[in-house]
N, C-alpha and C positions, 0 to 999 in steps of 0.2 A: 426663526428661533424656535427651538423645541423646548418643551417644559422641563426636560431633563436638565437644561442649562440653569434653571433656578431651583434646583434641588436644595432643600433646607440643609442637607448634610454637607454640602460641598462649599468650597471657598467662594463660589459665585454668589450664593445666598448670603454669605457673611459680608459680601461687599455691599449688600443692601443695608446691613447694620452700619457699616462704615460710612455709607452715604448719609444716613440719618444722624450719625454722631457728628460728622463734619458740618452738616447743615445746622445742627443745633449750636455748635461752637460759633459759627458765623453769625447767628442771630443774637448771641448773648450781648453783644455791644449795643444792640438796638433797644434793649429793654431797660437800660440804666436810667434813661430819662422818662420812662413811662409814668404817667400819673399813678399815685398809689394812695392807699388808705392805711394809716397807722392805728392800730387798735389793741385792745386787751382781750385775750381769749378767756372765755368763761365756759367751764365744763359742766355746769349744772343744766344739762340738756333736758328740754321738756320731753314728755312721753311721746310726742309725735315724731321725734327723731330717735331712731333705734340704736345708733352706734355712737361709741365714744368719738369716732372720727368725724362725726357731725358736730361742729363746734360753733357756738355763738360768739361773735366778735363784737365787742363794744367799741364803737367808733370814738377815737380820741381827736384825730384831725386828718386832713387829707393834703396831699401835694398835687397840684395840677387839677385838671378836670376829671376826677374819678367818677365814672358812671358805669354801673353794672345793673343787670336785671336777672331774675331767676333763669338759670340755664347757662349763664355766661361762665366761661372758663377763667380761672385765675391761677397765679402762682403765689404761694405764701412763703415768706422768709421767716423761719422760726428762730428765736433766740432772745436773750435779754438785752442785747444791744451793747454789752460791755466787753465781751471777748468772743473768741471763736468756739468756746465750749459753754454749754448750758448744763447746769447740774441740779439735782434734786436729792433730798435725803430719803433713803429707803430704810426698811428694817435692817437690811444687811449692810448699811453704810451709804455714803454719798455716791451717786452715779453721775457720770458726765457724758454728754452727747455733743458731737460737732454740730455747728449751725449749718443748715442746708435748706434747699428749696423743696417744697412739696407742691403737688398739683391737686387742684380741686375744682369744684363747680358750685356756684352760688345757687342755693336751693330756695332761699327766701330772704327778704330784708325789709326793714322799716326805716324810720328816720334815724334811728340811733344804733340799730343792731343788724348784723349780717350773719346769716346762717350758711355755713359752708361745709360741704361734704368733701373729705380728703381721700386721696387714693395713694397707696404706696406701702412699703414695708417699714413699719415703725411700731414702737411699743407705746402703751398708754403713758408710761413714765416719761417718755421723751416729750410728749405733748404737755404733760403737767409741769414740766420744768421751765416752760417758757412764760415770761410775763409780758412780752411784747410780740405782736405779730404784724407783719407788713404784707398787705394784699396788693397785687398789681395784675392788670390784664396783660396777657402776652399770648396772643392767638397763635403766632407761628411756633412758639416754643411748645404750646399746648398740643398743636397738631402733630409735632414731631414726637411728643410723649405718647399721644394716642397711638400712633403708628408703631412705636417701639413696644408698647404694651400688647398690642394685637399680634405682632410678629412673635413675641415671646410666648404668648398663650397658644398660638398655632403650633409653634415648635414643640411645646410641651404636650399638646394634644390630649388634654385630660378628660374630654368628653366626646361623644359621638360626632357632634357637629364640627368641632375643631379638628378632629381626626380626619373628617371628610375633606376639609379644606387643605390640610397638610398633605393628604394623599393626592389631592388634585394638583397641588404645587409640585409634587414630586413626579408628576406625570405617570402615576401608576394606576389611575382610575380607569376601569372598563365600563362602558355604557351599553345598555341594550337599546335597540331601536325604539323611538317614541311613536306611539300611535295617536295621531291628532284627534282632539276631542271636537265634537260638533258644536257649532256656535249657536247659542240660544238668545233670542231677543236682540239680534244685532242692531246696534244704533248707528253704525257708520256703513257707507257704501265702500267696501274694501275691494281692492284688486286681488287677484289670485295669490300673489306672493304675500301680501299683507294678511290675508285670511290664513294662509299656511303658517305664518309666524305666530299669530294669535292662537291657533288651534294646537300647535305644538307646545306652546307655553302653558296652556291650560291642563295638559295631561302629564306634567312632570310628576315624578314620584320621589320617594325617599332615596331611591337608588339613582334615578335620573333627575338630579336636583338642580341643574342649571341649563340655560339655553342662551344662544347668541342671536341677535338680530342685526344683520349687516345691512346698514342703510346708507347708500351713497347720497350725495347732496340732492335735496328736493324730492326724495322718494316717500315722503309721508311718514317719517318716524314718529312724529308727535301724534298723528292720527292713529297710527297702529298702537301706540302706548295707551291712548285714551280708550280705544275699543277693548284692549286687554284689561284695563282697570275696570271697565264697566262689566265685562264678563266675570271678573273675579268678584265684584260686588254681588252679582246674581248668585254666586256660589258661596256667599257669606265668608269670603276671605278678606283679611286686612292687608294693606299694601303700603310699603315705604317707597316713595319716589325721590330719588336722590341723584346728585351729580356733583362735579367739582365746582360748578358755577350756579349762581342764583338764577340767571336767565334761563338756563335749561330746565330747572325745576319749575319756574313760573310758567314757561311756555306750555309744559305738559299739563299743569294744573288749570291753566286758562282753557285749554281744549276740553278737559274733563268737566269743568264747570259749565261750559257751553253745552255739552252733551247731557249733563244732569238736568239742566233746565228744560230739556225736552222730554223728561220722564216724570214719574210721580214723585221722585225724590228731588223736588225743585229747589229746595234750600240747601246749598252746599255746606253752610256753616254747621249743619247737624252731622256731617259725614267727614268733612275735610279740615285738617289742621295744618297750618303753615308755621314752621319754626324759623326764626331769623330776625333780622333788624328791619324795621319799617322802611327806612330810607333806601334799602337795597332791593326792595320788592317792587314789582309792577303795581300800579295803582289798583288794578282790578283784583289783585290778590291780597292786598292789605287788610280787607275786612276779615280774612281767615286767619290772621296772625294771632298766635297765642303762645302759651308756655305750659310745660308740664314739669313736674318735679323730678320724677324718676322714670326709668325705662318701663317700669310696670304700667305706667299711665298710658303708654302707647296703645295698649289694648282697648282703650276707651274710644278709639277712633278707627274708622274704616280706611281712611286715606290720610297719610301724613307726608308732607313735603318738607324736605330739609336738605341742605348741602351735606356732603360727606363729612366735612369738618364739624358742622353743628350736630349731626347725629352722633358723631364719634365722641362728643363730650360726655354723653351718657354712659359710655363704657368706663369712664373714670369714677363713676359712682361705686361705692363699695357693695351696693346691693344689686348691681347689674348681673342678671342671670345668664351666665355663659352657657349653661346647659340647655336652655330653652329660648331660642331666638324669639323676640317679641312680635315678629311679623311672619305671616304665611308666605308672602312674596316680597322680594326687594327688586325694584327696577332701577338699574344704574344707567342713566342716560349719558351720552358722550363718554362712554367708558374707554374708548380708544385714546382719549386725551389725558387720562388719569394714570399716575404711576402705579406700580404694583402694590406698594404698601397702602396708598390712598384707596385703591379699589377694594382692598381687603377690609377696610372699615365698613363699607356697605355690606359686604358678604357675611359678616358675623351677625347681621341683624335679621337675616331671613332664612327660613327653612328651604325655600326655593329661590333661585337667583336668576334674574334676566339681565344680561349685559347688552346694551344698545350702543352701536358705534360704527365707525368706519376706519379701519387701520390703514386705508389708502389715502387718508387725509393726514393732517399733522399729528405727530406723536406727543407724548407728555413733555413738559419743560422742566428741567432740573436746574436749581440754582448753584449747585456745586458739581464738579466733574464726577462722572460715573461711567462705568464700562459701557462700551457701545451697545453690546447685546442686551443690556438691561435698561436702555433708554426706551425700549419698546414697552407697550402696554400689556397688561394681563389679557385684555381682549384679543390682541394679536397673537399672543402665545397660545391661548385656548383655541382660537379659530384655526390656527395652524396644526395644532395637535388633534383637535376633535372637529373636523369640518362637518361631520354628520350631525353635530349638535347645533347647527345654525341654519338660518334661512337668509337668502339674499333678496332684498327688496329691489325688484327689477324694473320699476317704472318711475320715471322722474316727472314731476308736475311743475317744475320751476321755470325752466329756460327754453328759449327758442331752440329748435332742433339743431341749428348750425352751431350754436354755442355748446349744446350738450353732446353732440356727436364726437367732439374731440376727446373729452375724458372717457366717453363710452368706449371708443376704439383703442386709445393708447393707455388708459388706466384700468378699465374694467373688462377688457377682452371682449368687447361688443355684447356684453350681457345687459347693458342698461338701455332701456327703451324710453321713448318720449311719449307721454300720454296724448291721446287724441284731443284736439282743442287747444293744446299748448304749442304744438309744433311750429306754428307760424306767427306767434305773438311778436309784435315789434312796436317801436315807438312811433308816434304819429307826428313826424316832423319833416317838413318840406322846405328846405332852405331856399332863400331868394337870391343868395349870392352864388356866383358861378365858380369860385375858387376851389381848389382841391380839398382844403380842410372842411369847408362848409358842406360840400357834396358828400364827403365821407361820413359826416355826422347825421345824415338823413336816415329815415326809417327803412330805407331800401336795403341797407347792409347791417345785419345784427352783429357782425364781427369785423372790426377794422384794426389795422396796424398803422400808426402814424410814425413815419420814419423821421427821426430826429438827428440823423447822422451829420448833416451840415451845420448843426448848431451845438454839437457836443464839445467844441474846443473851449476851454482846455479839457473837457470831458468830466468824468466823475470826480467829485471832491471828497476826500476823507478828512473828517474833523473829529476832535475829541468832543463827545457829547454824552452827558450823564455818566461820566467816569470811564467811558470806553469809546473806541473809535466807531463812527458810523458814517454813512455816505449820503450824498445828496447830488442832485442835478438841477441847477437853477433853471435851465430852459424847460425841462419837463414840468417843473413846478409852475412856471409861467404859462405853459401850454395848457396844463390842467385847469388853471383859473380861466383862461380864455374859453375853453370848451364849456365850462360851467356857466359862464356869462351868456354864451350863445344859446344854450339850452334854457337858461332862466328867462331870456327874452322871448323864447318860444312857448313859455308857460309852464315849464318844468321847475319844480321846487328844489332848491339846493338842500333843503331840510329833509324832504320826504322821498325824492325821486333819484337822487344822485349820491354816489359814494366814490371816494378815491382810496385806492389801496396801493401799497408799495412794500417791498421787502425790507426797507431800512427805516429805523426810528427817526433819524434826522430828517429824512425826506418827508415823513409823515408829519413831524412837528412843523416843518417849514410850510407845507401846503395847508395844514390846519390853521396856522396863524394867518395865512393869506385869505383863507375862506372867511374867517371871523372878520378880518379887516374889510373885505369887499362886500360881504352879504349881510352883515349884522344890521346895517341900517335899513335893509329892505325886508327883513323878516321880523315879525312881532316877537316871536318867542326866541330871543337871542340865547337865553340860558340853555334851552333845550337843544338848539343847534350845536352849541359848543359841547354840551355834555354827551351827546350821542356820537361825538368824534367822527364827523363825516370824512375825515382823513385818518386812516388807520393803517397799521402794518397788516400784512396778509395774515400773520399768525393771530393777531387779536380780533380780526374780522371773521374768523371761522365761526360758523353757526349762524351768520347773518346773510342778508341778501338785499338787492336793490334793483330797480328797473334799469338804471344806467350805472355801470361801474367803469371808472377810469383806472386803468392799471399802469402805474409808472414804474417801469423796471429799473430805471436809474443807470444800470450798468452799461458800459460802452463796449463790452466784449474784449477789453484789453487787460483790465485789472484782474489778476487771478484770485485776489482776496474776495472781490465782489462776486465772482463766479460761483464760489462755494454756496452762497445763499440760494442760487437758482438751480443748483445741481439736483436738489431734492425734488423728485417728481410730485411728491405729496403737496409741497408748497405751491407748485404750479397748478395742481388740481384744485386746490382751495381757491386760488386767485381767479381762475376762469369760472368756476361754478358759483361765484357770488352774484353774477349778472343774470337777470331775467330776460330782458329785451334787447340790451345793447352792451357790448363790451368794447371799450376803446383802449387799445394797447399803445403806450407811448414808449418807444425804444428805437435805438439805432439798428439798421439792418446788419451792421457789423456784429451785433450780439448774436444774430442767427448764424453767423459764420464761425463763431467760436467753437472749436472742436471739443472743448471740455463741458459744453452745455448742450448735449444732443437734443433734449426735448424742446428747447427753444427753437432750434433749427427746424424741427418737425412742425412746431406751431406756426412759424413764419410761412412755410410751404402750404400749410393748411389754410391760413388766411388768404394766401394768394389764390387758392382754388375756390374757397367758399365765401370769402369776404372781400375786403377792399384794402389795398395798400396805398396810403396817401403820402405823396412826396411833394417837393417844390412848395414848401411852406413860405408864405410871405414874411420875410424876416423883420421888416420895418414895423409891421403891425403888432409886434409883441414887445416893443421897447418899453412901454409903460409897465406891463406885468413883470418884465425882466428886472427893471429898476426896483420895483417893490420887493421882488424876491431877494435881490442882493441886500437891500436894507433890512428885511426881516431876518435873513440868515445871520447878519451881524448881531442883531438884538438877541436872537435865540442863543447864539454861542456865548455872548457876554453874560447872559442870565444863567447859563449852565455852569459857569466857572465857579 
């Protein structure tokens, strides 16, 4: 994908607008039952609120559990509740305005009053004509509004920063070579590629204002980010760390806090602010949780962590300064998984922009159809157009070399090395049984394929689940539980050491239910076991890892619909690279013979050479797990109707 394909002037860019519009329409039905507050607007604004658009709302009553805090996004419905037009008398006669929704942000509240800053094109008279206001939280709708607002401003390009982004999107920017800056007071032991990444980022200029860090799985992206942030602190720069997920933001902040504690700046609460909801944050990050009223307050902090959505809320403030970004640097982690409009939210916040990601893993997810070429991330578009503006992190510290060699050769063109000391890590398990299954589970083989061909009759099952069809394989579900039992008896924790991943949501739900049923009595922290979803789809498990990963491919190589899920090499890359010490692949060898899934065929041959193929499974020993799987599937399907 070339950047010319997303030129603001052409119909392709307009398709991004079309996507946002259709996504917005789809979400409107979801906000009708949202809890809301009914109040009376009061325009006698105190001196601390500068604009007429900052309105005090006197609470009359609420419907549902309406809870907001400063910084939360809301949608307000204006009108007098009597008809579709609101009117007010003016010197020139009565004026009427249609009732409509406006977007805003809560900037303060007490027991009786809410102070809200509104954004949009409207006149003071329109606000004054309303005697009733209805406030509701609608995060998805707000996110779409944020993206629309930013796309519109970039298109207009009314200041230098926005024009830079517009020129970048048009693929017309020319960059000079970057001369890496020397690292001072280095706090981390970095390899050569990590040092190169940090050094390049430190020497960005007004003309060379962005850089890309291409980090395959396990290559120390978080360590690199932490060192970069520390170097920026030494240079008295302020930084926004953002991503589309809370987990990515918290992981980076955790590493930064760990580094800060080894310096004279030992108390991170003086330097670091985390915006968000307490329940969504890691426990170690929650003490840093706070709020700010406006984007100007960002400058009070050296490091701010927030999701792209949370940061984007501040662009809805009427006093957001589009001419002067509030941060010297913005670091967008997992940028390869964010859509183009979502990535642009982070880019408007910084004078210099660092995108961290891996376009050879899974791309962004869209809830409504979009043209194929636009399903790619801005990270991928930029690294294709400007490869010299990037560094490839070339050493992985996660997986046994025989697990890592496959993606290195077939995905990364042999550019990915395995760090010394990690090459031969393995599980410490020596089975006492002599059957093929138990022997394959030993620590001798870091990579195994358990052939389920003889037990795939009637094969893959397609069922309606969650409003659409998904697939499951009862025998593979039963086999996954049996493997977990054997490892659990050997001292491995189903909670901490083992994960099951699969391409299909129904298979994930089935195995997840079986895990809860079998292991919840044996583990004290049942809630945590269930909440961390030890059975996940491949897509949702990206960014995580475990010592033992069981990969249930479900497909039998016959159903063409199922094959489409496995044809994407990026999904296979993610599935394999979740495992540190042991990868157990559950699949029929017939899947490897399917001509429409070439990478699986290559994977089967690779396991034959460097791992172990297990056949001749004892059928009778799985009868209990298979019966439980059948019963659980019926319960899941009945509950989803």
